[in-house]
N, C-alpha and C positions, 0 to 999 in steps of 0.2 A: 630502456627499451622502445623500440621502435614502433609505432602507431598500429604497424600492420600486426608485429605479433602478439601486442597489445589487445588487438580487437580477436583474433583467432583463441589465445587462452582464455580471454573471458568471456568467448563462446562455448568454449569447451567446457569449461567449470561450471559456468551458470545453466548449459542443457543439461550437465547431470546431476546440478544441484535441482533442477526440473523435472526431471525423470524421477527422482527418486522422493518428490515431494507428491508426487500425481497419487500415489496409493494413501499417503498422509492426509490429503485433502477430501478425497471419498470419505475416508473412513471419521473425519472430523466433520465433515458437511453432513453426513448420516446421521452422527451426533447429535448435532443442532438443529435437523430437521425435527427428529423424534421429541427433542426438548421442547421445542416451539409449538410441536402437534401434542404434545402431551402423551402419548405412545411410547409403547416399550419397543418398536421396532425401530433398530438401526441398521437394517439393511443398508450398506453402500449403495447412493445412488451409481447407476451405472456412467464413465466418462467415453462418452462415444470418442471414437478414434482421430477422428479432425480435430475434436478438442483437446485431446491429450497431446497430442502434434502442437497446435496453437500453443500450449502452457507450456512444452517444452523448448519450442525457439521463441516464447516470449523472454522466458527463463533465461536463454541464452544470448539473445540479440539485446537486449536493453545493458544488462553489464559490460558487454563487449563494445557496444560503441560509445558510451561512457567512458571505458578506459581508452578505446582508441583517441578520444579527444584528451582526456585529462592525463593518462599514463597510470601505473601502478604505482598508487602510493598506500599510506595509512591514512593519510588525510581523505581517499576515499571510502574507506572503509564502510561508515555509517549509514553514506544514501546509497550506497549497491548493496547491504543486505537490506535497508529498506525497502528495496525496487523488486529483490527477489521475495520478500515475504509479502509485498503487496500484490503480485502477480494471481496466486494461486486466492487470494484473498478476494482480488476482484473479480477472480471467475466465480467464487461462490455467493458472491454479491450480485450479481449479474443474474447467475442460472436460478437461484432460491432467495435473494433477498435476505441473504444472513452472513452474518462475520462470525463463523466459530471461535468462541473466545479462548479456545487451547492455541491456535494459531496465532490470534492476535499477541494475545500474554507472547507469545515466544518470539514474535515479531520483535516485539518491544524489547524484551530481554538481550535478544541478539545485537539492533540496535545500540543499545543503553551501553552493552558491554564493548561493542566495537567503538562508541564515542570514549569511554575510556581510555579505550586502548591507545587513539588517536589522539585524544588530549594529552596523556602522559606522554606518548611517543614525541609529541611535539612541543609539548610545555606550553600551549594556548590554554591555559586555565580559563582564562576569563573569554574565550570562544565557548567554551564547555557548558559552564558557568551560565550563560547566555542562551545556551540551545536547552537547557532543562528549564530556566524562567520561562521561555517561549512556549516551550512543550507545555508547562504546566497553564499557561495564560490561555494557549488552545482548547486545552481540557476543560477550561473553566469557561469558556465560551461556549463550547458546544452543551457542556451540562446545562450550562443557563437555559440555552435555546430548549435542550430537550425535557428540562423542567416545566417549561410555559408551556410547550406543545410537544409531547412525544412523534406525532406527526412531520413535523419539521423534519427533528433528527433522533434518530432513534438511539438507543444506548449503544447499540455497538459500534456505531461510528463514533459516539465519546468515547467507548473502548479504545478505540484505533486511534484518537487525538496523539497520544502520547509518543506513538512511533511517528506519524507524520512532523510531530513539532521539534523530534530530537532528529531524524534524519534530515529534512530540509532546513533548519535554525542553526545546524553546525556549519552548511555551507555559508547562509548567513539570513538573520531574521528577516530582511525583506524578501529571500526566497518563500519563506513560510507565506510570508503576506500576500506574496504573487501565487501560490500554489491554492492557497483559502480562496483568493477572489476567482482564479482560474476553475476551480472546481464547482464552484456556485453558478459561475459564468455557462460553464458546461450543464448542469443541470435545469438550469434555468430556458437555455436553448433548446435540449431536447424534450422537456416537458411542454415547451410550447408548440413546438414541431407535433410534439402527439398528439397533444389537446386539437391543432389542426387537424390533422388526420383522423380525429374520432378516434385516436387508441389509447386517449388517456382521459381521465377530468381531472377537476382542482383537487379532490382528494386522492387520485391514483400514487400509491407510493411509488417513490424511485428509488434507484442504489445508490444514496449518494458516496459509499464507501468505494463504489467505482468510479464515481466522477473526481474521488480525492485520489486515489491510486493513478488515474489517467493523468490528470496536473502534477503530482509530484512527480509521473517520469517524464512529463514533460518539461518540469522545470529544473529538475536534475540533469538532463541532457543539455539545456540550454546554459547553465551555469557550470557545466563542465569544460 
């Protein structure tokens, strides 16, 4: 398949998936907000039109650009499904500082299933096992940080770790290290800029899930 056709088909499929996920994102975000505030109100927060458009475009362009570089292959499935799941999760974290656990679990499950499919199709069991071990390692690191000080890493970010680990470590353990380093770098830079502009303090909570998502997208694209 040519790169142009891979781009167009990837964008079309991604945008369709992104459009379908918008109402799901609204519903799950409302439930997460209700749980975090200990209220029974699960009214879905409104998604302004340009936010909806941005979600759909991001869901289409990210897979499309990756497929244009890498081509359609079963090997590309785990990171592609990771990107599709991270787009709405990044939006939730940016707007509400929350990562709805149902969406996180669904993303992890989709990445894991496609990892198994890719591993079985290619026979690269050593690669699949390495990805699982790396995902467990990332989970353990973030869990340890959360236990030391939850203000540094929220448990929602810990819950997201297996999906990030599986999707990036399937590409390469080095890709996972690069993604984790870049996420922390982005968080540090944004935090510093906000502090310089007097828009944040040392105790201000930043959406680390958003930085994990951005870093993952950059790494997947770079390695594709």
